[in-house]
N, C-alpha and C positions, 0 to 999 in steps of 0.2 A: 139419218141417222149417224151419230158417231159412236152410236153403243149395241151390245149384242140385245137384242132381246132377253137373253139370259141374265144378263147382267141389270137391266133396264130391271126386271124382273125382281131380283133381287135388291135393289136402290128403292124401288115402292112397297118389300116389304118390310125393310130397314124404316126407312121412313114411317112404316106404324111402330114399328118396335121401339123408337126413338120417342115417337109421342107417348105410347105405352108409359115406359120409363118414365117421363117426364108426371107426369099423370099420379104416377106410384111415387118418385120422391115427392111430391106435392102431399099426398097423404101420408108418406112419412113425416115429413115436415109437420103437418098437423099432429098427428098423434105425439112428436115430441113437444112441440112448442105445448100440449095438453097437460103434461106433468107434473111440473112445468122444465121443460130444457131448451129455453129459447135457443140459447149460439147453437146449438146441434140441431132444432130447429129451425133457423135461420140457414146454416149449412146445407141440409136437405133441401131446403126451399132454391138456394141458389142453384143447387146443382139441376133440381126441375127444371129452373130456367135454362142452364147449358144442353139436357136433352134435349127441349125442344128448339135450341139453337143448331143444334146439329141436327134434325130432322129438315127445317130452313134450309140448310147447305145442303143437304141432298136432295131437295127440291129443287135450288137454283142449279146446280150440276145438272141436273135430270135435262133442263131446260136449256142451259148451254149446251151440252152435246145434242142435243136435237130429239133426246128421251120422250117418255110417254111416263106424266106423272099422275099415279090414279092413288090419293089417298085412302089407303086399308079402313076398314074400321077399328075401331082402338077399343083392346078389351078392358074390362075395369080393372080397374087397379085391388091389390090385398085388402079387403076393407077394415081389417084387424089386425093386430099384432101380441104376439103372447107377452115380449120383453123390448128393452132396447138392445138385447144384443141379438134377441131377433131382425129386428130392422138392420142393424150391420151386417150380421150377415146374411140377408138376403140383397141387402143393395152389392156386399163382396159377390156373392154367386152370378147376381146379375151383370155385373160388370165383365167378370170372366168370359160369360157366357155374350155377349157384345163384340167383345175382344176377339173372341172364336171366328163370330159372324162378319165382323169387318176383315180380320187376316182371311177368311175363306171366301169375301169379295175381291180380295187383291190376286187372289190367286186365280181366278174367271180372267 
């Protein structure tokens, strides 16, 4: 294996978080399209696809370095939102968390 057990575990956790983000952004897209804010909803639907793509890239990386891929359970997305502003704030907050996690993985 070309990756430490600690980093392998972090990648697996990140895969789960990327899949959670994909579901969360899909839920946000559905909420926005129901208002109807179709273009904004479409942007979040594209973001959902992008997050799933990130998860797949992490899976491929772990396989390429001989790591062990373990897809974790994914938490349910937030079911409702207070407003469009709430959606935007939650997405910004999430992206800040993810950036911090990726930076921490880079230090490993």
